Residue frames as qw, qx, qy, qz and C-alpha x, y, z in Angstrom:
[[0.089, 0.654, 0.736, 0.151, 75.44, 111.24, 10.14],
 [0.089, 0.337, 0.098, 0.932, 74.43, 114.78, 9.19],
 [0.059, 0.329, 0.631, -0.700, 72.30, 116.73, 11.62],
 [0.133, 0.677, 0.682, 0.242, 68.74, 117.64, 10.74],
 [0.153, 0.256, -0.005, 0.955, 68.49, 121.38, 10.06],
 [0.002, -0.529, -0.634, 0.564, 66.26, 123.45, 12.30],
 [0.211, 0.669, 0.517, 0.490, 63.60, 125.30, 10.30],
 [0.110, 0.243, -0.152, 0.952, 63.50, 129.09, 10.76],
 [0.056, 0.420, 0.689, -0.587, 61.03, 130.45, 13.28],
 [0.071, 0.597, 0.602, 0.526, 57.75, 131.66, 11.84],
 [0.100, -0.347, 0.131, -0.923, 56.32, 135.06, 12.76],
 [0.001, -0.331, -0.820, 0.467, 54.02, 135.02, 15.77],
 [0.312, 0.203, -0.172, -0.912, 51.13, 136.06, 13.58],
 [0.522, 0.289, 0.760, -0.256, 47.67, 134.59, 13.00],
 [0.149, 0.117, 0.701, 0.687, 46.72, 133.99, 9.36],
 [0.008, 0.683, 0.730, -0.009, 43.10, 134.74, 10.27],
 [0.146, -0.711, -0.158, 0.670, 44.02, 138.41, 10.73],
 [0.111, -0.253, 0.523, 0.806, 44.51, 138.79, 6.96],
 [0.144, 0.465, 0.844, 0.224, 41.06, 137.59, 5.91],
 [0.083, 0.873, 0.464, -0.129, 39.03, 140.44, 4.43],
 [0.229, -0.713, 0.199, 0.633, 42.01, 142.67, 3.68],
 [0.577, 0.761, -0.190, -0.229, 42.86, 143.98, 0.23],
 [0.972, 0.067, 0.027, 0.222, 45.27, 141.40, -1.24],
 [0.530, 0.602, -0.205, 0.561, 48.08, 143.84, -2.07],
 [0.294, -0.732, 0.305, -0.534, 47.89, 145.45, 1.38],
 [0.913, -0.351, 0.151, -0.141, 47.80, 142.03, 3.07],
 [0.889, 0.263, -0.105, 0.361, 50.91, 140.92, 1.18],
 [0.242, 0.682, -0.294, 0.625, 52.88, 144.04, 2.18],
 [0.571, -0.624, 0.248, -0.472, 51.69, 143.70, 5.79],
 [0.988, -0.150, 0.026, 0.017, 52.67, 140.00, 5.92],
 [0.728, 0.408, -0.211, 0.509, 56.18, 140.75, 4.64],
 [0.062, -0.709, 0.298, -0.636, 56.57, 143.54, 7.21],
 [0.755, -0.493, 0.229, -0.366, 55.58, 141.07, 9.93],
 [0.326, -0.571, 0.752, 0.047, 58.35, 138.68, 8.89],
 [0.872, 0.250, 0.413, -0.084, 56.84, 136.16, 6.44],
 [0.326, -0.440, 0.593, 0.590, 59.62, 135.23, 4.01],
 [0.007, -0.097, -0.784, -0.614, 57.24, 134.03, 1.28],
 [0.434, 0.376, 0.442, -0.689, 53.69, 135.21, 0.60],
 [0.084, 0.071, 0.850, 0.516, 51.72, 133.35, -2.05],
 [0.483, 0.315, 0.214, -0.788, 48.43, 134.71, -3.49],
 [0.128, 0.058, 0.946, 0.292, 46.25, 132.10, -5.16],
 [0.493, -0.086, -0.279, -0.820, 42.92, 132.21, -6.99],
 [0.727, -0.115, 0.463, -0.493, 40.06, 130.09, -5.59],
 [0.946, 0.205, 0.206, -0.147, 40.44, 126.44, -6.51],
 [0.324, 0.761, -0.559, -0.060, 44.08, 126.73, -7.56],
 [0.981, -0.041, -0.161, 0.097, 45.95, 123.46, -7.79],
 [0.015, -0.828, 0.499, -0.257, 48.98, 123.63, -5.51],
 [0.622, 0.137, -0.729, 0.249, 51.47, 121.24, -3.99],
 [0.659, -0.677, -0.221, -0.242, 50.87, 120.36, -0.37],
 [0.687, 0.046, -0.414, 0.595, 54.44, 120.53, 0.96],
 [0.385, -0.888, -0.216, 0.129, 54.81, 122.56, 4.13],
 [0.551, 0.424, -0.129, 0.707, 57.29, 125.39, 3.88],
 [0.430, -0.625, -0.376, 0.532, 58.20, 127.22, 7.09],
 [0.190, -0.426, 0.059, 0.883, 57.89, 130.98, 6.75],
 [0.048, -0.168, -0.625, -0.761, 55.34, 130.86, 3.92],
 [0.322, 0.391, 0.535, -0.676, 51.88, 132.41, 4.15],
 [0.112, 0.246, 0.797, 0.540, 49.25, 131.50, 1.56],
 [0.325, 0.347, 0.269, -0.837, 46.30, 133.68, 0.57],
 [0.266, 0.452, 0.796, 0.303, 43.25, 132.60, -1.38],
 [0.029, 0.314, 0.007, -0.949, 42.18, 135.80, -3.14],
 [0.206, 0.584, 0.758, 0.205, 38.66, 136.49, -4.41],
 [0.097, 0.894, 0.332, 0.285, 37.69, 139.80, -5.98],
 [0.283, 0.686, -0.259, 0.618, 40.93, 141.41, -4.77],
 [0.485, -0.630, 0.345, -0.498, 40.43, 140.44, -1.11],
 [0.142, 0.270, -0.933, 0.190, 41.89, 137.69, 1.03],
 [0.759, -0.240, -0.266, -0.544, 39.16, 135.08, 1.48],
 [0.945, -0.322, -0.047, 0.038, 41.33, 132.53, 3.31],
 [0.196, 0.782, -0.549, 0.222, 44.85, 132.47, 4.74],
 [0.948, -0.314, 0.048, 0.003, 47.01, 129.62, 6.01],
 [0.288, -0.750, 0.570, 0.171, 50.63, 128.83, 6.90],
 [0.700, -0.143, 0.671, 0.198, 52.93, 126.66, 4.87]]
């Protein structure tokens, strides 16, 4: 039986710290802090709900991060 792979460690970083930042700045900052994938989404975007370790999601309104969450 094959072993179950261990997901990579996520940055020790709170998504709440990105709320209110300019979206482009927030994305650069998140990548510098170790997030492997940063996804910017418009409000109400239809997205899949799979959890992906190392991904940070931003809901962007008027060029600013309105909401941020892992996965």
